[in-house]
N, CA, C and O atoms as CSV, one atom per row, in Angstrom:
chain,resi,resn,atom,element,x,y,z
A,1,MET,N,N,-23.653,-18.658,38.066
A,1,MET,CA,C,-23.252,-17.364,38.701
A,1,MET,C,C,-21.573,-17.296,38.237
A,1,MET,O,O,-21.096,-16.351,37.608
A,2,ARG,N,N,-20.908,-18.337,38.626
A,2,ARG,CA,C,-19.598,-18.455,38.371
A,2,ARG,C,C,-19.194,-18.034,36.885
A,2,ARG,O,O,-18.233,-17.298,36.660
A,3,ILE,N,N,-20.094,-18.619,35.800
A,3,ILE,CA,C,-19.823,-18.149,34.330
A,3,ILE,C,C,-20.002,-16.645,34.169
A,3,ILE,O,O,-19.184,-15.969,33.546
A,4,ILE,N,N,-21.021,-16.168,34.705
A,4,ILE,CA,C,-21.218,-14.903,34.713
A,4,ILE,C,C,-20.203,-13.876,35.241
A,4,ILE,O,O,-20.193,-12.701,34.873
A,5,THR,N,N,-19.371,-14.394,36.112
A,5,THR,CA,C,-18.335,-13.621,36.774
A,5,THR,C,C,-17.056,-13.742,35.619
A,5,THR,O,O,-16.401,-12.750,35.301
A,6,ILE,N,N,-16.835,-14.932,35.118
A,6,ILE,CA,C,-15.854,-15.203,34.242
A,6,ILE,C,C,-16.121,-14.259,32.887
A,6,ILE,O,O,-15.263,-13.607,32.290
A,7,VAL,N,N,-17.321,-14.347,32.613
A,7,VAL,CA,C,-17.745,-13.737,31.327
A,7,VAL,C,C,-17.596,-12.028,31.591
A,7,VAL,O,O,-17.143,-11.365,30.657
A,8,LEU,N,N,-17.946,-11.395,32.755
A,8,LEU,CA,C,-17.781,-10.279,32.896
A,8,LEU,C,C,-16.325,-9.844,33.045
A,8,LEU,O,O,-15.996,-8.713,32.686
A,9,PHE,N,N,-15.475,-10.666,33.543
A,9,PHE,CA,C,-14.035,-10.536,33.695
A,9,PHE,C,C,-13.435,-10.465,32.627
A,9,PHE,O,O,-12.392,-9.820,32.522
A,10,ALA,N,N,-13.942,-11.069,31.708
A,10,ALA,CA,C,-13.378,-11.275,30.252
A,10,ALA,C,C,-13.503,-9.964,29.464
A,10,ALA,O,O,-12.617,-9.340,28.880
A,11,LEU,N,N,-14.761,-9.702,29.579
A,11,LEU,CA,C,-15.260,-8.358,28.933
A,11,LEU,C,C,-14.455,-7.021,29.385
A,11,LEU,O,O,-14.041,-6.104,28.676
A,12,PHE,N,N,-14.376,-7.182,30.640
A,12,PHE,CA,C,-13.551,-5.974,31.472
A,12,PHE,C,C,-11.978,-6.193,30.540
A,12,PHE,O,O,-11.474,-5.284,29.879
A,13,ALA,N,N,-11.514,-7.290,30.648
A,13,ALA,CA,C,-10.141,-7.338,30.274
A,13,ALA,C,C,-10.058,-6.959,28.972
A,13,ALA,O,O,-9.136,-6.220,28.629
A,14,LEU,N,N,-10.880,-7.348,28.176
A,14,LEU,CA,C,-11.191,-7.018,26.573
A,14,LEU,C,C,-11.189,-5.393,26.399
A,14,LEU,O,O,-10.390,-4.779,25.691
A,15,SER,N,N,-12.282,-4.789,27.214
A,15,SER,CA,C,-12.474,-3.463,27.243
A,15,SER,C,C,-11.229,-2.774,27.661
A,15,SER,O,O,-11.012,-1.754,27.007
A,16,ASN,N,N,-10.497,-3.009,28.424
A,16,ASN,CA,C,-9.181,-2.298,28.992
A,16,ASN,C,C,-8.171,-2.270,27.819
A,16,ASN,O,O,-7.564,-1.210,27.666
A,17,SER,N,N,-7.882,-3.391,26.885
A,17,SER,CA,C,-7.075,-3.746,25.979
A,17,SER,C,C,-7.666,-2.949,24.759
A,17,SER,O,O,-6.866,-2.700,23.857
A,18,LEU,N,N,-8.879,-2.546,24.621
A,18,LEU,CA,C,-9.264,-2.139,23.569
A,18,LEU,C,C,-9.019,-0.450,23.697
A,18,LEU,O,O,-8.690,0.209,22.711
A,19,THR,N,N,-9.209,0.111,24.939
A,19,THR,CA,C,-8.936,1.475,25.154
A,19,THR,C,C,-7.391,2.034,25.890
A,19,THR,O,O,-7.174,2.957,26.674
A,20,ALA,N,N,-6.529,1.084,25.284
A,20,ALA,CA,C,-5.325,1.440,25.950
A,20,ALA,C,C,-4.783,2.816,25.213
A,20,ALA,O,O,-4.947,3.150,24.040
A,21,GLU,N,N,-4.055,3.539,26.316
A,21,GLU,CA,C,-3.440,4.828,25.913
A,21,GLU,C,C,-2.190,4.483,25.414
A,21,GLU,O,O,-1.552,3.488,25.757
A,22,THR,N,N,-1.765,5.522,24.398
A,22,THR,CA,C,-0.385,5.406,23.739
A,22,THR,C,C,0.399,5.919,24.784
A,22,THR,O,O,0.228,6.925,25.472
A,23,GLU,N,N,1.326,5.031,24.795
A,23,GLU,CA,C,2.737,5.447,25.869
A,23,GLU,C,C,3.597,6.174,24.813
A,23,GLU,O,O,3.714,5.883,23.623
A,24,PHE,N,N,4.354,7.496,25.712
A,24,PHE,CA,C,5.182,8.287,25.139
A,24,PHE,C,C,6.572,7.829,25.091
A,24,PHE,O,O,6.901,7.561,26.247
A,25,ALA,N,N,7.443,7.637,24.353
A,25,ALA,CA,C,8.868,7.153,24.298
A,25,ALA,C,C,9.652,8.392,25.132
A,25,ALA,O,O,9.315,9.570,25.006
A,26,LYS,N,N,10.516,8.037,25.819
A,26,LYS,CA,C,11.215,8.995,26.547
A,26,LYS,C,C,12.339,9.354,25.568
A,26,LYS,O,O,12.802,8.625,24.692
A,27,PRO,N,N,12.740,10.772,25.914
A,27,PRO,CA,C,12.135,11.741,26.863
A,27,PRO,C,C,10.784,12.082,26.413
A,27,PRO,O,O,10.560,12.134,25.203
A,28,LYS,N,N,9.867,12.318,27.263
A,28,LYS,CA,C,8.366,12.658,26.885
A,28,LYS,C,C,8.626,14.144,26.061
A,28,LYS,O,O,9.566,14.934,26.146
A,29,PRO,N,N,7.328,14.176,25.193
A,29,PRO,CA,C,7.525,15.471,24.532
A,29,PRO,C,C,7.180,16.703,25.638
A,29,PRO,O,O,6.315,16.631,26.511
A,30,ALA,N,N,7.963,17.709,25.416
A,30,ALA,CA,C,7.904,19.065,26.386
A,30,ALA,C,C,8.462,20.170,25.609
A,30,ALA,O,O,8.859,20.010,24.455
A,31,ILE,N,N,8.493,21.170,26.160
A,31,ILE,CA,C,8.724,22.609,25.447
A,31,ILE,C,C,10.060,22.406,25.184
A,31,ILE,O,O,10.447,22.801,24.084
A,32,ASP,N,N,10.923,21.850,25.975
A,32,ASP,CA,C,12.298,21.915,26.017
A,32,ASP,C,C,12.804,20.343,25.182
A,32,ASP,O,O,13.958,20.100,24.827
A,33,ASN,N,N,11.822,19.587,25.036
A,33,ASN,CA,C,11.852,18.433,24.087
A,33,ASN,C,C,11.026,18.132,23.113
A,33,ASN,O,O,10.450,17.047,23.031
A,34,PRO,N,N,10.903,19.119,22.262
A,34,PRO,CA,C,9.465,18.788,21.353
A,34,PRO,C,C,9.701,17.819,20.241
A,34,PRO,O,O,10.774,17.603,19.677
A,35,ARG,N,N,8.710,17.347,20.043
A,35,ARG,CA,C,8.424,16.231,18.937
A,35,ARG,C,C,8.657,16.824,17.510
A,35,ARG,O,O,7.647,17.379,17.079
A,36,LYS,N,N,9.634,16.844,16.745
A,36,LYS,CA,C,10.057,17.328,15.456
A,36,LYS,C,C,9.707,16.370,14.417
A,36,LYS,O,O,10.238,15.284,14.183
A,37,ILE,N,N,8.509,17.066,13.697
A,37,ILE,CA,C,8.019,16.051,12.599
A,37,ILE,C,C,7.951,16.768,11.227
A,37,ILE,O,O,7.659,17.964,11.222
A,38,ILE,N,N,8.182,16.171,10.149
A,38,ILE,CA,C,8.157,16.823,8.894
A,38,ILE,C,C,6.929,16.144,8.185
A,38,ILE,O,O,6.770,14.935,8.357
A,39,PHE,N,N,6.131,16.788,7.468
A,39,PHE,CA,C,5.062,16.358,6.619
A,39,PHE,C,C,5.409,17.054,5.140
A,39,PHE,O,O,6.043,18.089,4.937
A,40,SER,N,N,4.804,16.177,4.196
A,40,SER,CA,C,5.118,16.837,2.640
A,40,SER,C,C,3.707,16.820,2.186
A,40,SER,O,O,2.790,16.121,2.616
A,41,ILE,N,N,3.690,17.632,1.327
A,41,ILE,CA,C,2.362,17.850,0.509
A,41,ILE,C,C,2.946,17.785,-1.046
A,41,ILE,O,O,3.601,18.753,-1.433
A,42,ASP,N,N,2.714,16.616,-1.986
A,42,ASP,CA,C,3.162,16.554,-3.193
A,42,ASP,C,C,2.075,16.406,-4.384
A,42,ASP,O,O,2.352,16.104,-5.544
A,43,SER,N,N,0.922,16.647,-3.927
A,43,SER,CA,C,-0.253,16.527,-4.742
A,43,SER,C,C,-1.249,17.925,-4.639
A,43,SER,O,O,-1.475,18.450,-3.549
A,44,ALA,N,N,-1.730,18.376,-5.743
A,44,ALA,CA,C,-2.620,19.332,-6.104
A,44,ALA,C,C,-3.998,18.958,-5.482
A,44,ALA,O,O,-4.824,19.816,-5.170
A,45,GLU,N,N,-4.195,17.584,-5.318
A,45,GLU,CA,C,-5.692,17.123,-5.176
A,45,GLU,C,C,-6.063,17.678,-3.568
A,45,GLU,O,O,-5.355,17.417,-2.596
A,46,PRO,N,N,-7.256,18.452,-3.518
A,46,PRO,CA,C,-7.794,18.911,-2.498
A,46,PRO,C,C,-8.086,18.064,-1.393
A,46,PRO,O,O,-8.127,18.528,-0.253
A,47,LYS,N,N,-8.351,16.517,-1.701
A,47,LYS,CA,C,-8.656,15.473,-0.712
A,47,LYS,C,C,-7.177,15.116,-0.110
A,47,LYS,O,O,-6.982,14.724,1.040
A,48,ALA,N,N,-6.106,15.341,-1.169
A,48,ALA,CA,C,-4.649,14.796,-0.524
A,48,ALA,C,C,-4.050,15.672,0.248
A,48,ALA,O,O,-3.199,15.328,1.069
A,49,ILE,N,N,-4.506,17.163,0.036
A,49,ILE,CA,C,-4.090,18.159,0.983
A,49,ILE,C,C,-4.527,18.175,2.266
A,49,ILE,O,O,-3.880,18.305,3.306
A,50,ASN,N,N,-5.749,18.024,2.079
A,50,ASN,CA,C,-6.806,17.949,3.252
A,50,ASN,C,C,-6.455,16.979,4.065
A,50,ASN,O,O,-6.418,17.224,5.271
A,51,HIS,N,N,-6.152,15.779,3.618
A,51,HIS,CA,C,-5.537,14.727,4.506
A,51,HIS,C,C,-4.416,14.827,5.409
A,51,HIS,O,O,-4.258,14.339,6.528
A,52,VAL,N,N,-3.587,15.637,4.625
A,52,VAL,CA,C,-2.091,16.022,5.216
A,52,VAL,C,C,-2.310,17.179,6.336
A,52,VAL,O,O,-1.628,17.139,7.360
A,53,LEU,N,N,-3.172,18.110,6.155
A,53,LEU,CA,C,-3.446,19.085,7.049
A,53,LEU,C,C,-4.245,18.696,8.278
A,53,LEU,O,O,-3.928,19.059,9.411
A,54,SER,N,N,-5.297,17.939,8.000
A,54,SER,CA,C,-6.024,16.971,8.985
A,54,SER,C,C,-5.087,16.209,9.957
A,54,SER,O,O,-5.258,16.175,11.176
A,55,THR,N,N,-4.142,15.641,9.330
A,55,THR,CA,C,-2.992,14.758,10.242
A,55,THR,C,C,-2.176,15.520,10.963
A,55,THR,O,O,-1.858,15.163,12.098
A,56,VAL,N,N,-1.622,16.913,10.306
A,56,VAL,CA,C,-0.845,17.653,11.080
A,56,VAL,C,C,-1.662,18.502,12.423
A,56,VAL,O,O,-1.106,19.008,13.398
A,57,ASN,N,N,-3.064,18.470,12.132
A,57,ASN,CA,C,-4.035,18.883,12.988
A,57,ASN,C,C,-3.949,18.194,14.268
A,57,ASN,O,O,-3.659,18.695,15.355
A,58,ASN,N,N,-4.269,16.844,13.973
A,58,ASN,CA,C,-4.441,15.771,15.034
A,58,ASN,C,C,-3.153,15.430,15.715
A,58,ASN,O,O,-3.298,14.857,16.795
A,59,VAL,N,N,-1.914,15.657,15.321
A,59,VAL,CA,C,-0.460,15.525,15.779
A,59,VAL,C,C,-0.643,16.601,16.748
A,59,VAL,O,O,-0.512,16.385,17.953
A,60,MET,N,N,-0.981,17.911,16.215
A,60,MET,CA,C,-0.672,19.069,16.970
A,60,MET,C,C,-1.570,18.936,18.362
A,60,MET,O,O,-1.071,19.170,19.463
A,61,LYS,N,N,-2.930,18.540,18.186
A,61,LYS,CA,C,-3.912,18.231,19.147
A,61,LYS,C,C,-3.099,17.308,20.152
A,61,LYS,O,O,-2.852,17.786,21.260
A,62,PHE,N,N,-2.720,16.189,19.893
A,62,PHE,CA,C,-2.071,15.048,20.429
A,62,PHE,C,C,-0.987,15.783,21.330
A,62,PHE,O,O,-1.119,15.955,22.542
A,63,TYR,N,N,0.036,16.166,20.619
A,63,TYR,CA,C,1.210,16.539,21.386
A,63,TYR,C,C,1.269,17.830,22.084
A,63,TYR,O,O,2.047,18.004,23.023
A,64,ARG,N,N,0.402,18.821,21.619
A,64,ARG,CA,C,0.143,19.932,22.144
A,64,ARG,C,C,1.136,20.982,21.241
A,64,ARG,O,O,2.258,20.687,20.830
A,65,PRO,N,N,0.598,21.985,21.082
A,65,PRO,CA,C,1.601,22.944,20.172
A,65,PRO,C,C,2.869,23.379,20.597
A,65,PRO,O,O,3.799,23.709,19.860
A,66,GLU,N,N,2.859,23.363,21.668
A,66,GLU,CA,C,3.927,23.791,22.718
A,66,GLU,C,C,5.029,22.821,22.891
A,66,GLU,O,O,6.138,22.989,23.398
A,67,ASN,N,N,4.470,21.729,22.343
A,67,ASN,CA,C,5.475,20.547,22.446
A,67,ASN,C,C,5.953,19.752,21.111
A,67,ASN,O,O,6.286,18.569,21.034
A,68,THR,N,N,5.901,20.646,20.168
A,68,THR,CA,C,6.261,19.962,18.629
A,68,THR,C,C,6.554,21.358,17.988
A,68,THR,O,O,6.210,22.487,18.340
A,69,GLU,N,N,7.377,20.869,16.824
A,69,GLU,CA,C,7.874,21.449,15.950
A,69,GLU,C,C,7.389,20.858,14.727
A,69,GLU,O,O,7.824,19.738,14.457
A,70,VAL,N,N,6.500,21.446,13.869
A,70,VAL,CA,C,5.981,20.824,12.573
A,70,VAL,C,C,6.278,21.276,11.448
A,70,VAL,O,O,6.025,22.480,11.494
A,71,VAL,N,N,6.656,21.018,10.493
A,71,VAL,CA,C,7.286,21.409,9.174
A,71,VAL,C,C,6.391,20.746,8.159
A,71,VAL,O,O,6.193,19.533,8.222
A,72,VAL,N,N,5.832,21.511,7.208
A,72,VAL,CA,C,4.919,20.831,5.897
A,72,VAL,C,C,5.949,21.413,4.632
A,72,VAL,O,O,6.191,22.616,4.547
A,73,VAL,N,N,6.427,20.573,3.824
A,73,VAL,CA,C,7.104,20.734,2.826
A,73,VAL,C,C,6.179,20.754,1.705
A,73,VAL,O,O,5.465,19.753,1.760
A,74,ALA,N,N,5.875,21.585,0.589
A,74,ALA,CA,C,5.269,21.522,-0.494
A,74,ALA,C,C,6.092,21.346,-1.722
A,74,ALA,O,O,7.043,22.113,-1.875
A,75,TYR,N,N,5.861,20.491,-2.558
A,75,TYR,CA,C,6.798,20.189,-3.776
A,75,TYR,C,C,5.997,19.794,-4.672
A,75,TYR,O,O,4.805,19.628,-4.415
A,76,SER,N,N,6.499,19.581,-5.846
A,76,SER,CA,C,5.792,19.057,-6.890
A,76,SER,C,C,4.382,19.918,-7.235
A,76,SER,O,O,4.298,21.143,-7.138
A,77,GLN,N,N,3.303,19.025,-7.655
A,77,GLN,CA,C,2.130,19.639,-7.989
A,77,GLN,C,C,1.548,20.052,-6.309
A,77,GLN,O,O,0.500,20.693,-6.225
A,78,GLY,N,N,2.152,19.721,-5.269
A,78,GLY,CA,C,1.590,20.191,-4.027
A,78,GLY,C,C,2.128,21.510,-3.580
A,78,GLY,O,O,1.937,21.863,-2.416
A,79,ILE,N,N,2.846,22.336,-4.495
A,79,ILE,CA,C,3.196,23.836,-4.128
A,79,ILE,C,C,1.791,24.537,-4.562
A,79,ILE,O,O,1.564,25.676,-4.155
A,80,LYS,N,N,0.972,23.949,-5.279
A,80,LYS,CA,C,-0.500,24.654,-5.616
A,80,LYS,C,C,-1.100,24.839,-4.211
A,80,LYS,O,O,-1.855,25.792,-4.015
A,81,ALA,N,N,-0.791,23.940,-3.184
A,81,ALA,CA,C,-1.739,24.383,-2.074
A,81,ALA,C,C,-1.456,25.500,-1.352
A,81,ALA,O,O,-2.180,25.933,-0.456
A,82,LEU,N,N,-0.218,26.081,-1.780
A,82,LEU,CA,C,0.187,27.416,-1.139
A,82,LEU,C,C,-0.012,28.464,-1.904
A,82,LEU,O,O,0.592,29.503,-1.636
A,83,LEU,N,N,-0.844,28.408,-2.945
A,83,LEU,CA,C,-1.295,29.649,-3.670
A,83,LEU,C,C,-2.505,30.428,-3.353
A,83,LEU,O,O,-3.655,29.988,-3.366
A,84,LYS,N,N,-2.107,31.710,-3.049
A,84,LYS,CA,C,-3.251,32.585,-2.532
A,84,LYS,C,C,-4.590,32.624,-2.997
A,84,LYS,O,O,-5.519,32.980,-2.273
A,85,ARG,N,N,-4.751,32.204,-4.408
A,85,ARG,CA,C,-6.006,32.152,-5.227
A,85,ARG,C,C,-6.656,31.092,-5.250
A,85,ARG,O,O,-7.745,31.102,-5.825
A,86,ASP,N,N,-6.201,29.959,-4.669
A,86,ASP,CA,C,-6.552,28.747,-4.901
A,86,ASP,C,C,-7.875,28.523,-3.486
A,86,ASP,O,O,-8.364,29.422,-2.803
A,87,ASN,N,N,-8.070,27.501,-3.437
A,87,ASN,CA,C,-8.721,26.862,-2.539
A,87,ASN,C,C,-8.757,27.497,-1.265
A,87,ASN,O,O,-7.844,27.494,-0.440
A,88,LYS,N,N,-10.077,28.144,-1.139
A,88,LYS,CA,C,-10.230,29.269,0.156
A,88,LYS,C,C,-10.184,28.204,1.503
A,88,LYS,O,O,-9.581,28.502,2.534
A,89,GLU,N,N,-10.708,27.291,1.373
A,89,GLU,CA,C,-10.886,26.189,2.481
A,89,GLU,C,C,-9.538,25.785,2.790
A,89,GLU,O,O,-9.344,25.885,4.002
A,90,ILE,N,N,-8.663,25.421,2.240
A,90,ILE,CA,C,-7.242,25.034,2.369
A,90,ILE,C,C,-6.525,26.257,2.625
A,90,ILE,O,O,-5.631,26.159,3.465
A,91,ARG,N,N,-6.701,27.357,2.112
A,91,ARG,CA,C,-5.878,28.289,2.649
A,91,ARG,C,C,-6.172,29.188,3.983
A,91,ARG,O,O,-5.392,30.028,4.433
A,92,THR,N,N,-7.315,28.886,4.471
A,92,THR,CA,C,-7.837,28.992,5.771
A,92,THR,C,C,-7.200,28.038,6.640
A,92,THR,O,O,-6.603,28.481,7.622
A,93,ARG,N,N,-7.230,26.902,6.451
A,93,ARG,CA,C,-6.428,25.743,7.179
A,93,ARG,C,C,-5.310,25.863,7.210
A,93,ARG,O,O,-4.859,25.727,8.348
A,94,ILE,N,N,-4.412,26.118,6.264
A,94,ILE,CA,C,-3.111,26.558,6.316
A,94,ILE,C,C,-2.745,27.842,7.029
A,94,ILE,O,O,-1.599,27.861,7.479
A,95,GLU,N,N,-3.349,28.717,7.186
A,95,GLU,CA,C,-3.115,30.193,7.962
A,95,GLU,C,C,-3.499,29.743,9.429
A,95,GLU,O,O,-2.945,30.268,10.395
A,96,ALA,N,N,-4.417,28.800,9.568
A,96,ALA,CA,C,-4.606,28.584,11.046
A,96,ALA,C,C,-3.472,27.636,11.681
A,96,ALA,O,O,-3.110,27.818,12.843
A,97,LEU,N,N,-3.055,26.862,11.073
A,97,LEU,CA,C,-1.867,25.946,11.486
A,97,LEU,C,C,-0.593,26.912,11.633
A,97,LEU,O,O,0.301,26.751,12.464
A,98,MET,N,N,-0.659,27.899,10.724
A,98,MET,CA,C,0.592,28.839,10.685
A,98,MET,C,C,0.372,29.769,12.224
A,98,MET,O,O,1.377,30.271,12.727
A,99,THR,N,N,-0.622,29.898,12.717
A,99,THR,CA,C,-0.764,30.505,13.906
A,99,THR,C,C,-0.247,29.673,15.051
A,99,THR,O,O,-0.044,30.289,16.098
A,100,TYR,N,N,0.013,28.315,15.033
A,100,TYR,CA,C,0.488,27.555,15.910
A,100,TYR,C,C,2.044,27.194,15.554
A,100,TYR,O,O,2.654,26.176,15.881
A,101,ASP,N,N,2.478,28.218,14.856
A,101,ASP,CA,C,3.891,27.944,14.435
A,101,ASP,C,C,4.560,26.726,13.364
A,101,ASP,O,O,5.739,26.395,13.242
A,102,VAL,N,N,3.425,26.242,12.700
A,102,VAL,CA,C,3.432,25.128,11.674
A,102,VAL,C,C,4.313,26.185,10.599
A,102,VAL,O,O,3.983,27.281,10.146
A,103,GLU,N,N,5.289,25.553,10.443
A,103,GLU,CA,C,6.110,26.062,9.097
A,103,GLU,C,C,5.763,25.463,7.945
A,103,GLU,O,O,5.746,24.232,7.941
A,104,PHE,N,N,5.427,26.163,6.778
A,104,PHE,CA,C,5.177,25.751,5.514
A,104,PHE,C,C,6.407,26.279,4.868
A,104,PHE,O,O,6.958,27.345,5.143
A,105,ILE,N,N,6.815,25.305,3.875
A,105,ILE,CA,C,7.969,25.600,3.141
A,105,ILE,C,C,7.753,24.913,1.520
A,105,ILE,O,O,7.534,23.748,1.187
A,106,ALA,N,N,7.930,26.278,0.625
A,106,ALA,CA,C,7.756,25.590,-0.703
A,106,ALA,C,C,8.903,25.496,-1.369
A,106,ALA,O,O,9.827,26.221,-1.001
A,107,CYS,N,N,9.065,24.736,-2.306
A,107,CYS,CA,C,10.039,23.987,-2.999
A,107,CYS,C,C,10.333,25.055,-4.486
A,107,CYS,O,O,9.616,25.141,-5.483
A,108,GLU,N,N,11.601,25.760,-4.198
A,108,GLU,CA,C,11.935,26.622,-5.267
A,108,GLU,C,C,12.146,25.976,-6.583
A,108,GLU,O,O,12.126,26.756,-7.535
A,109,ASN,N,N,12.346,24.714,-6.852
A,109,ASN,CA,C,12.822,23.988,-7.805
A,109,ASN,C,C,11.207,23.769,-8.712
A,109,ASN,O,O,11.068,23.969,-9.919
A,110,SER,N,N,10.194,23.350,-7.822
A,110,SER,CA,C,8.787,23.047,-8.408
A,110,SER,C,C,8.357,24.445,-8.696
A,110,SER,O,O,7.763,24.528,-9.771
A,111,MET,N,N,8.479,25.506,-8.081
A,111,MET,CA,C,8.038,26.738,-8.386
A,111,MET,C,C,8.732,27.316,-9.690
A,111,MET,O,O,8.165,28.266,-10.229
A,112,ARG,N,N,9.814,26.870,-10.207
A,112,ARG,CA,C,10.193,27.268,-11.451
A,112,ARG,C,C,9.687,26.173,-12.543
A,112,ARG,O,O,9.290,26.589,-13.632
A,113,THR,N,N,9.696,25.041,-12.318
A,113,THR,CA,C,9.356,24.090,-13.104
A,113,THR,C,C,7.507,24.642,-13.622
A,113,THR,O,O,6.903,24.626,-14.695
A,114,LEU,N,N,7.214,24.997,-12.474
A,114,LEU,CA,C,5.473,25.118,-12.779
A,114,LEU,C,C,5.309,26.865,-13.162
A,114,LEU,O,O,4.254,27.499,-13.197
A,115,LYS,N,N,6.419,27.273,-13.373
A,115,LYS,CA,C,6.273,28.958,-13.417
A,115,LYS,C,C,5.298,29.714,-12.138
A,115,LYS,O,O,4.437,30.547,-12.420
A,116,ILE,N,N,5.473,29.451,-11.272
A,116,ILE,CA,C,5.041,29.968,-10.077
A,116,ILE,C,C,5.893,30.812,-9.399
A,116,ILE,O,O,7.009,30.510,-8.975
A,117,ASP,N,N,5.097,32.342,-9.270
A,117,ASP,CA,C,6.033,33.310,-8.769
A,117,ASP,C,C,5.710,33.572,-6.927
A,117,ASP,O,O,4.593,33.646,-6.416
A,118,LYS,N,N,6.794,33.654,-6.345
A,118,LYS,CA,C,6.555,34.154,-4.720
A,118,LYS,C,C,5.542,34.868,-4.531
A,118,LYS,O,O,4.824,34.717,-3.542
A,119,LYS,N,N,5.263,36.007,-5.705
A,119,LYS,CA,C,4.070,36.775,-4.966
A,119,LYS,C,C,2.757,36.071,-5.076
A,119,LYS,O,O,1.834,36.641,-4.493
A,120,ALA,N,N,2.481,35.006,-5.667
A,120,ALA,CA,C,1.319,33.972,-5.992
A,120,ALA,C,C,1.206,33.246,-4.667
A,120,ALA,O,O,0.130,32.764,-4.314
A,121,LEU,N,N,2.434,33.152,-3.841
A,121,LEU,CA,C,1.901,32.307,-2.819
A,121,LEU,C,C,1.919,32.897,-1.409
A,121,LEU,O,O,2.598,33.863,-1.061
A,122,LEU,N,N,0.968,32.090,-0.540
A,122,LEU,CA,C,0.626,32.949,1.002
A,122,LEU,C,C,2.014,33.270,1.554
A,122,LEU,O,O,3.143,32.786,1.470
A,123,GLU,N,N,1.331,34.464,2.249
A,123,GLU,CA,C,2.467,35.140,3.136
A,123,GLU,C,C,2.997,34.155,4.331
A,123,GLU,O,O,2.500,33.090,4.697
A,124,ASP,N,N,4.101,34.798,4.805
A,124,ASP,CA,C,4.603,34.102,5.793
A,124,ASP,C,C,5.330,32.475,5.579
A,124,ASP,O,O,5.635,31.802,6.563
A,125,ILE,N,N,5.531,32.016,4.252
A,125,ILE,CA,C,6.039,30.786,4.171
A,125,ILE,C,C,7.372,30.752,3.899
A,125,ILE,O,O,7.896,31.703,3.318
A,126,SER,N,N,7.988,29.813,4.226
A,126,SER,CA,C,9.415,29.731,3.740
A,126,SER,C,C,9.838,29.038,2.763
A,126,SER,O,O,9.008,28.234,2.338
A,127,TYR,N,N,11.183,29.055,2.060
A,127,TYR,CA,C,11.595,28.681,0.894
A,127,TYR,C,C,12.571,27.606,0.933
A,127,TYR,O,O,13.393,27.749,1.838
A,128,ALA,N,N,12.725,26.524,0.180
A,128,ALA,CA,C,13.984,25.948,0.080
A,128,ALA,C,C,14.254,25.666,-1.301
A,128,ALA,O,O,13.280,25.518,-2.039
A,129,THR,N,N,15.506,25.557,-1.812
A,129,THR,CA,C,15.806,25.269,-3.093
A,129,THR,C,C,15.200,23.840,-3.595
A,129,THR,O,O,14.616,23.842,-4.679
A,130,ALA,N,N,15.289,22.830,-2.989
A,130,ALA,CA,C,14.793,21.665,-3.198
A,130,ALA,C,C,13.895,21.053,-2.143
A,130,ALA,O,O,14.358,20.775,-1.036
A,131,GLY,N,N,12.811,20.866,-2.403
A,131,GLY,CA,C,12.090,20.260,-0.979
A,131,GLY,C,C,12.532,18.886,-0.695
A,131,GLY,O,O,12.688,18.559,0.482
A,132,ILE,N,N,12.708,18.209,-1.460
A,132,ILE,CA,C,13.285,16.855,-1.094
A,132,ILE,C,C,14.467,16.813,-0.428
A,132,ILE,O,O,14.564,15.918,0.411
A,133,VAL,N,N,15.577,17.688,-0.606
A,133,VAL,CA,C,16.627,17.828,0.259
A,133,VAL,C,C,16.417,18.338,1.290
A,133,VAL,O,O,17.183,17.945,2.169
A,134,GLU,N,N,15.238,19.527,1.792
A,134,GLU,CA,C,14.732,19.923,2.577
A,134,GLU,C,C,14.494,18.954,3.598
A,134,GLU,O,O,15.106,19.042,4.663
A,135,ILE,N,N,13.582,17.941,3.365
A,135,ILE,CA,C,13.160,16.689,3.880
A,135,ILE,C,C,14.444,15.965,4.380
A,135,ILE,O,O,14.599,15.731,5.578
A,136,ILE,N,N,15.323,15.630,3.479
A,136,ILE,CA,C,16.539,14.684,3.840
A,136,ILE,C,C,17.068,15.565,5.077
A,136,ILE,O,O,17.101,15.045,6.192
A,137,GLU,N,N,17.460,16.826,4.901
A,137,GLU,CA,C,18.229,17.439,6.173
A,137,GLU,C,C,17.428,17.470,7.068
A,137,GLU,O,O,17.918,17.209,8.167
A,138,ARG,N,N,16.126,17.736,7.052
A,138,ARG,CA,C,15.264,17.799,8.510
A,138,ARG,C,C,15.668,16.766,9.190
A,138,ARG,O,O,16.260,16.863,10.265
A,139,GLN,N,N,15.317,15.441,8.491
A,139,GLN,CA,C,15.517,13.809,9.113
A,139,GLN,C,C,16.916,13.924,9.741
A,139,GLN,O,O,16.981,13.608,10.929
A,140,LEU,N,N,17.955,14.293,9.184
A,140,LEU,CA,C,19.314,14.237,9.796
A,140,LEU,C,C,19.447,15.325,10.790
A,140,LEU,O,O,20.491,15.401,11.437
A,141,GLU,N,N,18.464,16.198,10.978
A,141,GLU,CA,C,18.389,17.133,12.220
A,141,GLU,C,C,17.568,16.654,13.235
A,141,GLU,O,O,17.343,17.367,14.214
A,142,GLY,N,N,16.990,15.309,13.111
A,142,GLY,CA,C,16.070,14.618,14.112
A,142,GLY,C,C,14.639,14.569,13.777
A,142,GLY,O,O,13.855,13.926,14.475
A,143,TYR,N,N,14.299,15.173,12.816
A,143,TYR,CA,C,12.754,15.293,12.422
A,143,TYR,C,C,12.278,13.932,11.819
A,143,TYR,O,O,12.946,13.193,11.096
A,144,THR,N,N,11.090,13.754,12.222
A,144,THR,CA,C,10.416,12.216,11.615
A,144,THR,C,C,9.663,12.606,10.571
A,144,THR,O,O,8.765,13.445,10.645
A,145,TYR,N,N,10.000,12.018,9.582
A,145,TYR,CA,C,9.059,12.218,8.277
A,145,TYR,C,C,8.115,11.504,8.183
A,145,TYR,O,O,8.297,10.304,8.391
A,146,ILE,N,N,6.626,12.041,7.798
A,146,ILE,CA,C,5.688,11.347,7.789
A,146,ILE,C,C,5.084,11.549,6.401
A,146,ILE,O,O,4.573,12.649,6.189
A,147,LYS,N,N,5.075,10.622,5.411
A,147,LYS,CA,C,4.513,10.546,4.042
A,147,LYS,C,C,3.317,10.138,4.165
A,147,LYS,O,O,3.182,8.986,4.577
A,148,LEU,N,N,2.259,10.829,3.894
A,148,LEU,CA,C,0.931,10.346,3.556
A,148,LEU,C,C,0.546,9.891,2.149
A,148,LEU,O,O,-0.595,9.491,1.920
C-alpha cells in the first residue's frame, strides 16, 4: 500500500510539472501595457508564410488582441505574401489578422528590387523604406522581434 501511495504521489507531482502554466513577466500584458511584438516574412514559400501567420495567431490568442501590438514586416521575397493576386488562403489569413489590428508593413526597397507596384499589394498595409531598418527601429521602441 505504501508503494502505491508513493507511486501515486510521484505521478501527481510529475503531471503537475508537465502542465505548468506560463507565468507572465511583470508588468502583465494589459490594454494600457500591451505586449509589442514584431515578426518578419522574408520567404515567398507558402509553408514559411503560413508558419509566421499561425504563430501570430497563436500569440494573439494567448495574450488576447486587446493586450497586444503586433507588426509583420514583409521584405525580400516575403513581399509576395502581400500580393492581391497570389495565394487566396494566405490573403484571407492576412486580412483576418488585420481585423485584429495586426499591422502588415511592406518593404519599399524589396518592392523596387522585385518591380512590384503598390497597386499590386493588399489594401490597408503600411510601407517602410527598408524592412530591416523598420525592424531595428521597432526593437528600439520596445518591440520583441520574433524571427521564424
